[in-house]
PDB file of N, H, CA, C and O in Angstrom:
ATOM      1  N   UNK A   1      15.693  14.353   1.260  1.00  0.00           N
ATOM      2  CA  UNK A   1      15.327  13.668   0.132  1.00  0.00           C
ATOM      3  C   UNK A   1      14.025  12.781   0.432  1.00  0.00           C
ATOM      4  O   UNK A   1      13.889  12.503   1.623  1.00  0.00           O
ATOM      5  N   UNK A   2      13.140  12.339  -0.354  1.00  0.00           N
ATOM      6  H   UNK A   2      13.250  12.565  -1.322  1.00  0.00           H
ATOM      7  CA  UNK A   2      11.868  11.722   0.305  1.00  0.00           C
ATOM      8  C   UNK A   2      12.344  10.412  -0.488  1.00  0.00           C
ATOM      9  O   UNK A   2      12.920  10.527  -1.570  1.00  0.00           O
ATOM     10  N   UNK A   3      12.055   9.029   0.151  1.00  0.00           N
ATOM     11  H   UNK A   3      11.587   8.935   1.030  1.00  0.00           H
ATOM     12  CA  UNK A   3      12.187   7.413  -0.095  1.00  0.00           C
ATOM     13  C   UNK A   3      11.342   7.039   0.010  1.00  0.00           C
ATOM     14  O   UNK A   3      10.682   7.301   1.015  1.00  0.00           O
ATOM     15  N   UNK A   4      10.771   6.026  -1.185  1.00  0.00           N
ATOM     16  H   UNK A   4      11.308   5.813  -2.001  1.00  0.00           H
ATOM     17  CA  UNK A   4       9.197   5.114  -0.942  1.00  0.00           C
ATOM     18  C   UNK A   4      10.221   3.841  -0.892  1.00  0.00           C
ATOM     19  O   UNK A   4      11.066   3.525  -1.730  1.00  0.00           O
ATOM     20  N   UNK A   5       9.874   3.174   0.403  1.00  0.00           N
ATOM     21  H   UNK A   5       9.188   3.430   1.084  1.00  0.00           H
ATOM     22  CA  UNK A   5      10.105   1.643   0.754  1.00  0.00           C
ATOM     23  C   UNK A   5       9.095   1.002   0.307  1.00  0.00           C
ATOM     24  O   UNK A   5       7.976   1.248   0.756  1.00  0.00           O
ATOM     25  N   UNK A   6       9.351  -0.212  -0.942  1.00  0.00           N
ATOM     26  H   UNK A   6      10.260  -0.411  -1.307  1.00  0.00           H
ATOM     27  CA  UNK A   6       8.401  -0.993  -0.984  1.00  0.00           C
ATOM     28  C   UNK A   6       8.572  -2.398  -0.297  1.00  0.00           C
ATOM     29  O   UNK A   6       9.781  -2.555  -0.132  1.00  0.00           O
ATOM     30  N   UNK A   7       7.988  -3.310   0.096  1.00  0.00           N
ATOM     31  H   UNK A   7       7.006  -3.183  -0.038  1.00  0.00           H
ATOM     32  CA  UNK A   7       7.929  -4.585   0.213  1.00  0.00           C
ATOM     33  C   UNK A   7       6.694  -5.497  -0.351  1.00  0.00           C
ATOM     34  O   UNK A   7       5.505  -5.424  -0.039  1.00  0.00           O
ATOM     35  N   UNK A   8       7.152  -6.127  -1.012  1.00  0.00           N
ATOM     36  H   UNK A   8       8.118  -6.187  -1.265  1.00  0.00           H
ATOM     37  CA  UNK A   8       6.153  -6.942  -1.845  1.00  0.00           C
ATOM     38  C   UNK A   8       5.804  -8.141  -1.557  1.00  0.00           C
ATOM     39  O   UNK A   8       6.382  -8.917  -2.318  1.00  0.00           O
ATOM     40  N   UNK A   9       5.050  -8.738  -0.729  1.00  0.00           N
ATOM     41  H   UNK A   9       4.580  -8.107  -0.111  1.00  0.00           H
ATOM     42  CA  UNK A   9       5.121 -10.578  -0.403  1.00  0.00           C
ATOM     43  C   UNK A   9       4.047 -10.609  -1.586  1.00  0.00           C
ATOM     44  O   UNK A   9       3.718  -9.737  -2.391  1.00  0.00           O
ATOM     45  N   UNK A  10       3.482 -12.348  -1.343  1.00  0.00           N
ATOM     46  H   UNK A  10       3.749 -13.056  -0.689  1.00  0.00           H
ATOM     47  CA  UNK A  10       2.863 -12.815  -2.119  1.00  0.00           C
ATOM     48  C   UNK A  10       1.253 -12.220  -2.572  1.00  0.00           C
ATOM     49  O   UNK A  10       0.690 -12.155  -3.665  1.00  0.00           O
ATOM     50  N   UNK A  11       0.742 -11.751  -0.884  1.00  0.00           N
ATOM     51  H   UNK A  11       1.199 -11.804   0.004  1.00  0.00           H
ATOM     52  CA  UNK A  11      -0.696 -11.013  -1.019  1.00  0.00           C
ATOM     53  C   UNK A  11      -0.518  -9.979  -0.507  1.00  0.00           C
ATOM     54  O   UNK A  11      -1.488  -9.308  -0.859  1.00  0.00           O
ATOM     55  N   UNK A  12       0.128  -9.357   0.140  1.00  0.00           N
ATOM     56  H   UNK A  12       0.916  -9.903   0.426  1.00  0.00           H
ATOM     57  CA  UNK A  12       0.357  -8.370   0.804  1.00  0.00           C
ATOM     58  C   UNK A  12       1.431  -7.249   0.189  1.00  0.00           C
ATOM     59  O   UNK A  12       2.451  -7.486  -0.458  1.00  0.00           O
ATOM     60  N   UNK A  13       0.961  -6.127   0.536  1.00  0.00           N
ATOM     61  H   UNK A  13       0.132  -5.934   1.062  1.00  0.00           H
ATOM     62  CA  UNK A  13       2.065  -4.986  -0.079  1.00  0.00           C
ATOM     63  C   UNK A  13       2.140  -4.145   1.349  1.00  0.00           C
ATOM     64  O   UNK A  13       1.308  -4.045   2.250  1.00  0.00           O
ATOM     65  N   UNK A  14       3.768  -3.452   1.162  1.00  0.00           N
ATOM     66  H   UNK A  14       4.443  -3.534   0.429  1.00  0.00           H
ATOM     67  CA  UNK A  14       3.566  -2.410   2.380  1.00  0.00           C
ATOM     68  C   UNK A  14       4.802  -1.465   1.895  1.00  0.00           C
ATOM     69  O   UNK A  14       5.779  -1.923   1.302  1.00  0.00           O
ATOM     70  N   UNK A  15       4.643  -0.122   2.215  1.00  0.00           N
ATOM     71  H   UNK A  15       3.849   0.250   2.697  1.00  0.00           H
ATOM     72  CA  UNK A  15       5.254   0.823   1.984  1.00  0.00           C
ATOM     73  C   UNK A  15       5.109   2.005   3.132  1.00  0.00           C
ATOM     74  O   UNK A  15       4.260   2.265   3.984  1.00  0.00           O
ATOM     75  N   UNK A  16       6.469   2.637   2.692  1.00  0.00           N
ATOM     76  H   UNK A  16       7.159   2.426   2.000  1.00  0.00           H
ATOM     77  CA  UNK A  16       6.477   3.720   3.581  1.00  0.00           C
ATOM     78  C   UNK A  16       7.389   5.422   2.983  1.00  0.00           C
ATOM     79  O   UNK A  16       8.491   5.489   2.438  1.00  0.00           O
ATOM     80  N   UNK A  17       6.718   6.253   3.235  1.00  0.00           N
ATOM     81  H   UNK A  17       5.823   6.199   3.678  1.00  0.00           H
ATOM     82  CA  UNK A  17       7.414   7.048   2.374  1.00  0.00           C
ATOM     83  C   UNK A  17       8.317   8.195   3.935  1.00  0.00           C
ATOM     84  O   UNK A  17       7.707   8.826   4.798  1.00  0.00           O
ATOM     85  N   UNK A  18       9.472   8.107   3.809  1.00  0.00           N
ATOM     86  H   UNK A  18       9.968   7.594   3.108  1.00  0.00           H
ATOM     87  CA  UNK A  18      10.374   8.274   4.582  1.00  0.00           C
ATOM     88  C   UNK A  18      10.951   9.696   3.882  1.00  0.00           C
ATOM     89  O   UNK A  18      11.113   9.780   2.664  1.00  0.00           O
ATOM     90  N   UNK A  19      11.261  10.883   4.881  1.00  0.00           N
ATOM     91  H   UNK A  19      11.129  10.815   5.870  1.00  0.00           H
ATOM     92  CA  UNK A  19      12.128  11.893   4.649  1.00  0.00           C
ATOM     93  C   UNK A  19      13.413  12.124   5.355  1.00  0.00           C
ATOM     94  O   UNK A  19      13.427  12.826   6.366  1.00  0.00           O
ATOM     95  N   UNK A  20      14.695  11.478   4.802  1.00  0.00           N
ATOM     96  H   UNK A  20      14.684  10.908   3.980  1.00  0.00           H
ATOM     97  CA  UNK A  20      15.859  11.083   4.913  1.00  0.00           C
ATOM     98  C   UNK A  20      16.333  11.946   5.925  1.00  0.00           C
ATOM     99  O   UNK A  20      16.837  11.463   6.939  1.00  0.00           O
ATOM    100  N   UNK A  21      16.224  13.254   5.758  1.00  0.00           N
ATOM    101  H   UNK A  21      15.815  13.646   4.934  1.00  0.00           H
ATOM    102  CA  UNK A  21      16.854  14.509   6.238  1.00  0.00           C
ATOM    103  C   UNK A  21      16.671  14.394   7.810  1.00  0.00           C
ATOM    104  O   UNK A  21      17.591  14.492   8.623  1.00  0.00           O
ATOM    105  N   UNK A  22      15.069  14.126   8.167  1.00  0.00           N
ATOM    106  H   UNK A  22      14.322  14.046   7.507  1.00  0.00           H
ATOM    107  CA  UNK A  22      14.979  14.235   9.672  1.00  0.00           C
ATOM    108  C   UNK A  22      14.574  12.595  10.132  1.00  0.00           C
ATOM    109  O   UNK A  22      14.108  12.296  11.232  1.00  0.00           O
ATOM    110  N   UNK A  23      14.868  11.636   9.030  1.00  0.00           N
ATOM    111  H   UNK A  23      15.247  11.878   8.136  1.00  0.00           H
ATOM    112  CA  UNK A  23      14.365  10.424   9.275  1.00  0.00           C
ATOM    113  C   UNK A  23      13.260  10.443   9.850  1.00  0.00           C
ATOM    114  O   UNK A  23      13.201   9.937  10.970  1.00  0.00           O
ATOM    115  N   UNK A  24      12.227  10.952   9.336  1.00  0.00           N
ATOM    116  H   UNK A  24      12.275  11.363   8.426  1.00  0.00           H
ATOM    117  CA  UNK A  24      10.804  10.757   9.666  1.00  0.00           C
ATOM    118  C   UNK A  24      10.102  10.310   8.533  1.00  0.00           C
ATOM    119  O   UNK A  24      10.408  10.527   7.360  1.00  0.00           O
ATOM    120  N   UNK A  25       8.923   9.527   9.055  1.00  0.00           N
ATOM    121  H   UNK A  25       8.674   9.351  10.007  1.00  0.00           H
ATOM    122  CA  UNK A  25       8.216   8.558   8.180  1.00  0.00           C
ATOM    123  C   UNK A  25       7.005   9.787   8.319  1.00  0.00           C
ATOM    124  O   UNK A  25       6.627  10.405   9.314  1.00  0.00           O
ATOM    125  N   UNK A  26       6.527   9.870   6.730  1.00  0.00           N
ATOM    126  H   UNK A  26       6.834   9.368   5.922  1.00  0.00           H
ATOM    127  CA  UNK A  26       5.533  10.653   6.643  1.00  0.00           C
ATOM    128  C   UNK A  26       4.074   9.872   6.233  1.00  0.00           C
ATOM    129  O   UNK A  26       2.922  10.265   6.420  1.00  0.00           O
ATOM    130  N   UNK A  27       4.547   8.662   5.625  1.00  0.00           N
ATOM    131  H   UNK A  27       5.483   8.343   5.473  1.00  0.00           H
ATOM    132  CA  UNK A  27       3.330   7.759   4.987  1.00  0.00           C
ATOM    133  C   UNK A  27       3.450   6.334   5.245  1.00  0.00           C
ATOM    134  O   UNK A  27       4.485   5.677   5.130  1.00  0.00           O
ATOM    135  N   UNK A  28       2.150   5.850   5.652  1.00  0.00           N
ATOM    136  H   UNK A  28       1.310   6.383   5.746  1.00  0.00           H
ATOM    137  CA  UNK A  28       2.542   4.149   5.981  1.00  0.00           C
ATOM    138  C   UNK A  28       1.558   3.594   5.189  1.00  0.00           C
ATOM    139  O   UNK A  28       0.545   4.293   5.214  1.00  0.00           O
ATOM    140  N   UNK A  29       1.462   2.664   4.532  1.00  0.00           N
ATOM    141  H   UNK A  29       2.285   2.096   4.512  1.00  0.00           H
ATOM    142  CA  UNK A  29       0.259   1.973   3.595  1.00  0.00           C
ATOM    143  C   UNK A  29       0.827   0.273   3.834  1.00  0.00           C
ATOM    144  O   UNK A  29       1.930  -0.272   3.813  1.00  0.00           O
ATOM    145  N   UNK A  30      -0.463  -0.140   4.043  1.00  0.00           N
ATOM    146  H   UNK A  30      -1.360   0.302   4.061  1.00  0.00           H
ATOM    147  CA  UNK A  30      -0.318  -1.751   3.899  1.00  0.00           C
ATOM    148  C   UNK A  30      -1.338  -2.221   3.735  1.00  0.00           C
ATOM    149  O   UNK A  30      -2.289  -2.099   4.507  1.00  0.00           O
ATOM    150  N   UNK A  31      -1.328  -3.087   2.297  1.00  0.00           N
ATOM    151  H   UNK A  31      -0.555  -3.186   1.670  1.00  0.00           H
ATOM    152  CA  UNK A  31      -2.826  -3.681   1.379  1.00  0.00           C
ATOM    153  C   UNK A  31      -2.431  -5.455   1.749  1.00  0.00           C
ATOM    154  O   UNK A  31      -1.390  -6.047   1.462  1.00  0.00           O
ATOM    155  N   UNK A  32      -3.423  -5.896   2.333  1.00  0.00           N
ATOM    156  H   UNK A  32      -4.269  -5.415   2.567  1.00  0.00           H
ATOM    157  CA  UNK A  32      -3.255  -7.113   2.481  1.00  0.00           C
ATOM    158  C   UNK A  32      -4.678  -8.060   1.351  1.00  0.00           C
ATOM    159  O   UNK A  32      -5.646  -7.715   0.672  1.00  0.00           O
ATOM    160  N   UNK A  33      -4.103  -9.141   1.674  1.00  0.00           N
ATOM    161  H   UNK A  33      -3.317  -9.421   2.225  1.00  0.00           H
ATOM    162  CA  UNK A  33      -5.241 -10.055   1.051  1.00  0.00           C
ATOM    163  C   UNK A  33      -5.363  -9.576  -0.740  1.00  0.00           C
ATOM    164  O   UNK A  33      -6.373  -9.628  -1.443  1.00  0.00           O
ATOM    165  N   UNK A  34      -4.190  -9.191  -1.066  1.00  0.00           N
ATOM    166  H   UNK A  34      -3.370  -9.148  -0.495  1.00  0.00           H
ATOM    167  CA  UNK A  34      -4.180  -9.006  -2.333  1.00  0.00           C
ATOM    168  C   UNK A  34      -4.564  -9.909  -3.706  1.00  0.00           C
ATOM    169  O   UNK A  34      -3.823 -10.892  -3.710  1.00  0.00           O
ATOM    170  N   UNK A  35      -5.250  -9.914  -4.594  1.00  0.00           N
ATOM    171  H   UNK A  35      -5.852  -9.116  -4.590  1.00  0.00           H
ATOM    172  CA  UNK A  35      -5.639 -10.721  -5.426  1.00  0.00           C
ATOM    173  C   UNK A  35      -7.132 -11.448  -5.005  1.00  0.00           C
ATOM    174  O   UNK A  35      -7.555 -12.382  -5.685  1.00  0.00           O
ATOM    175  N   UNK A  36      -7.864 -10.954  -3.865  1.00  0.00           N
ATOM    176  H   UNK A  36      -7.521 -10.195  -3.312  1.00  0.00           H
ATOM    177  CA  UNK A  36      -8.747 -11.946  -3.108  1.00  0.00           C
ATOM    178  C   UNK A  36     -10.041 -11.016  -2.636  1.00  0.00           C
ATOM    179  O   UNK A  36      -9.718 -10.062  -1.928  1.00  0.00           O
ATOM    180  N   UNK A  37     -11.232 -11.131  -2.879  1.00  0.00           N
ATOM    181  H   UNK A  37     -11.495 -11.905  -3.454  1.00  0.00           H
ATOM    182  CA  UNK A  37     -12.347 -10.642  -2.808  1.00  0.00           C
ATOM    183  C   UNK A  37     -12.281  -9.688  -1.538  1.00  0.00           C
ATOM    184  O   UNK A  37     -12.803  -8.574  -1.488  1.00  0.00           O
ATOM    185  N   UNK A  38     -11.488 -10.356  -0.418  1.00  0.00           N
ATOM    186  H   UNK A  38     -11.064 -11.261  -0.458  1.00  0.00           H
ATOM    187  CA  UNK A  38     -11.322  -9.167   0.786  1.00  0.00           C
ATOM    188  C   UNK A  38     -10.039  -8.625   0.824  1.00  0.00           C
ATOM    189  O   UNK A  38      -9.359  -8.915   1.809  1.00  0.00           O
ATOM    190  N   UNK A  39      -9.631  -8.013   0.103  1.00  0.00           N
ATOM    191  H   UNK A  39     -10.183  -7.777  -0.697  1.00  0.00           H
ATOM    192  CA  UNK A  39      -8.357  -7.485  -0.418  1.00  0.00           C
ATOM    193  C   UNK A  39      -8.895  -6.113   0.566  1.00  0.00           C
ATOM    194  O   UNK A  39     -10.078  -5.779   0.619  1.00  0.00           O
ATOM    195  N   UNK A  40      -7.914  -5.493   1.228  1.00  0.00           N
ATOM    196  H   UNK A  40      -6.953  -5.764   1.185  1.00  0.00           H
ATOM    197  CA  UNK A  40      -8.251  -4.031   1.726  1.00  0.00           C
ATOM    198  C   UNK A  40      -6.713  -3.424   1.768  1.00  0.00           C
ATOM    199  O   UNK A  40      -5.762  -4.176   1.556  1.00  0.00           O
ATOM    200  N   UNK A  41      -6.524  -2.018   2.054  1.00  0.00           N
ATOM    201  H   UNK A  41      -7.297  -1.407   2.226  1.00  0.00           H
ATOM    202  CA  UNK A  41      -5.279  -1.430   2.231  1.00  0.00           C
ATOM    203  C   UNK A  41      -5.777  -0.219   3.520  1.00  0.00           C
ATOM    204  O   UNK A  41      -6.590   0.696   3.649  1.00  0.00           O
ATOM    205  N   UNK A  42      -5.148  -0.622   3.986  1.00  0.00           N
ATOM    206  H   UNK A  42      -4.488  -1.366   3.882  1.00  0.00           H
ATOM    207  CA  UNK A  42      -4.547   0.589   5.288  1.00  0.00           C
ATOM    208  C   UNK A  42      -3.570   1.708   4.799  1.00  0.00           C
ATOM    209  O   UNK A  42      -2.508   1.416   4.250  1.00  0.00           O
ATOM    210  N   UNK A  43      -4.115   3.491   5.099  1.00  0.00           N
ATOM    211  H   UNK A  43      -4.978   3.728   5.545  1.00  0.00           H
ATOM    212  CA  UNK A  43      -3.047   4.185   5.016  1.00  0.00           C
ATOM    213  C   UNK A  43      -3.443   5.247   5.935  1.00  0.00           C
ATOM    214  O   UNK A  43      -4.518   5.742   6.273  1.00  0.00           O
ATOM    215  N   UNK A  44      -2.285   5.420   6.209  1.00  0.00           N
ATOM    216  H   UNK A  44      -1.411   5.018   5.934  1.00  0.00           H
ATOM    217  CA  UNK A  44      -2.081   6.447   7.231  1.00  0.00           C
ATOM    218  C   UNK A  44      -0.822   7.581   7.094  1.00  0.00           C
ATOM    219  O   UNK A  44       0.167   7.238   6.446  1.00  0.00           O
ATOM    220  N   UNK A  45      -0.859   8.799   7.645  1.00  0.00           N
ATOM    221  H   UNK A  45      -1.662   9.078   8.171  1.00  0.00           H
ATOM    222  CA  UNK A  45      -0.146  10.031   7.146  1.00  0.00           C
ATOM    223  C   UNK A  45       0.066  10.735   8.719  1.00  0.00           C
ATOM    224  O   UNK A  45      -0.698  10.841   9.679  1.00  0.00           O
ATOM    225  N   UNK A  46       1.194  11.070   8.532  1.00  0.00           N
ATOM    226  H   UNK A  46       1.815  10.984   7.752  1.00  0.00           H
ATOM    227  CA  UNK A  46       2.119  11.845   9.717  1.00  0.00           C
ATOM    228  C   UNK A  46       0.807  13.123   9.856  1.00  0.00           C
ATOM    229  O   UNK A  46      -0.009  13.452   8.995  1.00  0.00           O
ATOM    230  N   UNK A  47       0.953  13.570  11.041  1.00  0.00           N
ATOM    231  H   UNK A  47       1.616  13.303  11.740  1.00  0.00           H
ATOM    232  CA  UNK A  47       1.855  13.447  12.484  1.00  0.00           C
ATOM    233  C   UNK A  47       0.897  12.702  13.134  1.00  0.00           C
ATOM    234  O   UNK A  47       1.426  12.269  14.158  1.00  0.00           O
ATOM    235  N   UNK A  48      -0.209  12.347  13.060  1.00  0.00           N
ATOM    236  H   UNK A  48      -0.639  12.699  12.229  1.00  0.00           H
ATOM    237  CA  UNK A  48      -0.734  11.224  13.876  1.00  0.00           C
ATOM    238  C   UNK A  48      -1.155   9.776  13.414  1.00  0.00           C
ATOM    239  O   UNK A  48      -1.622   8.898  14.140  1.00  0.00           O
ATOM    240  N   UNK A  49      -0.883   9.697  11.983  1.00  0.00           N
ATOM    241  H   UNK A  49      -0.504  10.410  11.393  1.00  0.00           H
ATOM    242  CA  UNK A  49      -1.016   8.324  11.570  1.00  0.00           C
ATOM    243  C   UNK A  49      -2.257   7.716  11.813  1.00  0.00           C
ATOM    244  O   UNK A  49      -2.261   6.487  11.895  1.00  0.00           O
ATOM    245  N   UNK A  50      -3.621   8.509  11.983  1.00  0.00           N
ATOM    246  H   UNK A  50      -3.617   9.507  11.916  1.00  0.00           H
ATOM    247  CA  UNK A  50      -4.885   7.960  11.874  1.00  0.00           C
ATOM    248  C   UNK A  50      -4.808   6.632  10.800  1.00  0.00           C
ATOM    249  O   UNK A  50      -3.950   6.500   9.928  1.00  0.00           O
ATOM    250  N   UNK A  51      -5.430   6.102  10.959  1.00  0.00           N
ATOM    251  H   UNK A  51      -6.128   6.209  11.668  1.00  0.00           H
ATOM    252  CA  UNK A  51      -5.481   4.951  10.041  1.00  0.00           C
ATOM    253  C   UNK A  51      -6.921   4.807   8.933  1.00  0.00           C
ATOM    254  O   UNK A  51      -7.876   4.189   9.404  1.00  0.00           O
ATOM    255  N   UNK A  52      -7.036   5.266   7.764  1.00  0.00           N
ATOM    256  H   UNK A  52      -6.260   5.769   7.382  1.00  0.00           H
ATOM    257  CA  UNK A  52      -8.141   5.113   7.059  1.00  0.00           C
ATOM    258  C   UNK A  52      -8.000   3.556   6.089  1.00  0.00           C
ATOM    259  O   UNK A  52      -7.007   3.413   5.375  1.00  0.00           O
ATOM    260  N   UNK A  53      -8.952   2.585   6.146  1.00  0.00           N
ATOM    261  H   UNK A  53      -9.759   2.701   6.725  1.00  0.00           H
ATOM    262  CA  UNK A  53      -8.979   1.650   5.349  1.00  0.00           C
ATOM    263  C   UNK A  53      -9.991   1.698   4.527  1.00  0.00           C
ATOM    264  O   UNK A  53     -11.105   2.132   4.823  1.00  0.00           O
ATOM    265  N   UNK A  54      -9.545   1.103   3.079  1.00  0.00           N
ATOM    266  H   UNK A  54      -8.641   0.750   2.838  1.00  0.00           H
ATOM    267  CA  UNK A  54     -10.094   0.852   1.989  1.00  0.00           C
ATOM    268  C   UNK A  54     -10.435  -0.276   1.477  1.00  0.00           C
ATOM    269  O   UNK A  54      -9.640  -1.171   1.765  1.00  0.00           O
ATOM    270  N   UNK A  55     -11.488  -0.660   0.692  1.00  0.00           N
ATOM    271  H   UNK A  55     -12.133   0.067   0.458  1.00  0.00           H
ATOM    272  CA  UNK A  55     -11.407  -2.058  -0.015  1.00  0.00           C
ATOM    273  C   UNK A  55     -10.828  -1.496  -1.511  1.00  0.00           C
ATOM    274  O   UNK A  55     -10.873  -0.458  -2.170  1.00  0.00           O
ATOM    275  N   UNK A  56     -10.299  -2.753  -1.606  1.00  0.00           N
ATOM    276  H   UNK A  56     -10.263  -3.597  -1.071  1.00  0.00           H
ATOM    277  CA  UNK A  56      -9.076  -2.652  -2.649  1.00  0.00           C
ATOM    278  C   UNK A  56      -9.846  -3.868  -3.572  1.00  0.00           C
ATOM    279  O   UNK A  56      -9.892  -5.051  -3.237  1.00  0.00           O
ATOM    280  N   UNK A  57     -10.439  -3.290  -4.814  1.00  0.00           N
ATOM    281  H   UNK A  57     -10.401  -2.328  -5.086  1.00  0.00           H
ATOM    282  CA  UNK A  57     -10.909  -3.950  -5.541  1.00  0.00           C
ATOM    283  C   UNK A  57      -9.735  -4.757  -6.481  1.00  0.00           C
ATOM    284  O   UNK A  57      -8.610  -4.332  -6.745  1.00  0.00           O
ATOM    285  N   UNK A  58     -10.412  -6.197  -6.953  1.00  0.00           N
ATOM    286  H   UNK A  58     -11.325  -6.542  -6.738  1.00  0.00           H
ATOM    287  CA  UNK A  58      -9.238  -7.132  -7.507  1.00  0.00           C
ATOM    288  C   UNK A  58     -10.042  -7.208  -8.823  1.00  0.00           C
ATOM    289  O   UNK A  58     -11.253  -7.100  -9.016  1.00  0.00           O
ATOM    290  N   UNK A  59      -8.784  -7.474  -9.863  1.00  0.00           N
ATOM    291  H   UNK A  59      -7.800  -7.561  -9.707  1.00  0.00           H
ATOM    292  CA  UNK A  59      -9.015  -7.622 -11.352  1.00  0.00           C
ATOM    293  C   UNK A  59      -8.539  -8.852 -12.030  1.00  0.00           C
ATOM    294  O   UNK A  59      -8.338  -9.054 -13.228  1.00  0.00           O
ATOM    295  N   UNK A  60      -8.398  -9.664 -10.953  1.00  0.00           N
ATOM    296  H   UNK A  60      -8.561  -9.500  -9.981  1.00  0.00           H
ATOM    297  CA  UNK A  60      -7.775 -10.814 -11.216  1.00  0.00           C
ATOM    298  C   UNK A  60      -8.395 -11.738 -12.549  1.00  0.00           C
ATOM    299  O   UNK A  60      -7.842 -12.428 -13.405  1.00  0.00           O
ATOM    300  N   UNK A  61      -9.813 -11.388 -12.269  1.00  0.00           N
ATOM    301  H   UNK A  61     -10.263 -10.828 -11.574  1.00  0.00           H
ATOM    302  CA  UNK A  61     -10.591 -12.004 -13.147  1.00  0.00           C
ATOM    303  C   UNK A  61     -10.517 -11.898 -14.423  1.00  0.00           C
ATOM    304  O   UNK A  61     -10.664 -12.859 -15.179  1.00  0.00           O
ATOM    305  N   UNK A  62     -10.268 -10.653 -14.818  1.00  0.00           N
ATOM    306  H   UNK A  62     -10.149  -9.873 -14.205  1.00  0.00           H
ATOM    307  CA  UNK A  62     -10.034  -9.714 -16.260  1.00  0.00           C
ATOM    308  C   UNK A  62      -8.978 -10.449 -17.218  1.00  0.00           C
ATOM    309  O   UNK A  62      -7.768 -10.502 -17.001  1.00  0.00           O
ATOM    310  N   UNK A  63      -9.645 -11.005 -18.315  1.00  0.00           N
ATOM    311  H   UNK A  63     -10.629 -10.962 -18.491  1.00  0.00           H
ATOM    312  CA  UNK A  63      -8.674 -11.265 -19.471  1.00  0.00           C
ATOM    313  C   UNK A  63      -8.286  -9.942 -20.275  1.00  0.00           C
ATOM    314  O   UNK A  63      -9.111  -9.188 -20.790  1.00  0.00           O
ATOM    315  N   UNK A  64      -6.765  -9.763 -20.305  1.00  0.00           N
ATOM    316  H   UNK A  64      -6.095 -10.375 -19.886  1.00  0.00           H
ATOM    317  CA  UNK A  64      -6.676  -8.393 -21.285  1.00  0.00           C
ATOM    318  C   UNK A  64      -6.819  -8.862 -22.619  1.00  0.00           C
ATOM    319  O   UNK A  64      -6.745 -10.077 -22.803  1.00  0.00           O
ATOM    320  N   UNK A  65      -7.046  -7.952 -23.759  1.00  0.00           N
ATOM    321  H   UNK A  65      -7.106  -6.965 -23.608  1.00  0.00           H
ATOM    322  CA  UNK A  65      -7.366  -8.369 -25.301  1.00  0.00           C
ATOM    323  C   UNK A  65      -5.442  -8.657 -25.534  1.00  0.00           C
ATOM    324  O   UNK A  65      -4.481  -8.115 -24.988  1.00  0.00           O
ATOM    325  N   UNK A  66      -5.542  -9.836 -26.674  1.00  0.00           N
ATOM    326  H   UNK A  66      -6.323 -10.276 -27.118  1.00  0.00           H
ATOM    327  CA  UNK A  66      -4.307 -10.026 -27.106  1.00  0.00           C
ATOM    328  C   UNK A  66      -4.048  -9.079 -28.385  1.00  0.00           C
ATOM    329  O   UNK A  66      -5.098  -8.588 -28.802  1.00  0.00           O
ATOM    330  N   UNK A  67      -3.165  -8.795 -28.936  1.00  0.00           N
ATOM    331  H   UNK A  67      -2.312  -9.193 -28.598  1.00  0.00           H
ATOM    332  CA  UNK A  67      -2.821  -8.313 -30.674  1.00  0.00           C
ATOM    333  C   UNK A  67      -2.252  -8.850 -31.072  1.00  0.00           C
ATOM    334  O   UNK A  67      -1.928  -8.649 -32.242  1.00  0.00           O
TER     335      UNK A  67
END
């Protein structure tokens, strides 16, 4: 079975995708500075876990229409 584990903080989001049968981590992700112009996300996949960094766009300035 695959399980997605999520840890959400006030300005960060961490998660891992784990294969429980072999207790193997398949993916790791860390988003930091969420809600700021400097927000970014690091993502890595098994087996080598080479980190790829992405800029994370913040939409906190948008106002949603009301009905």
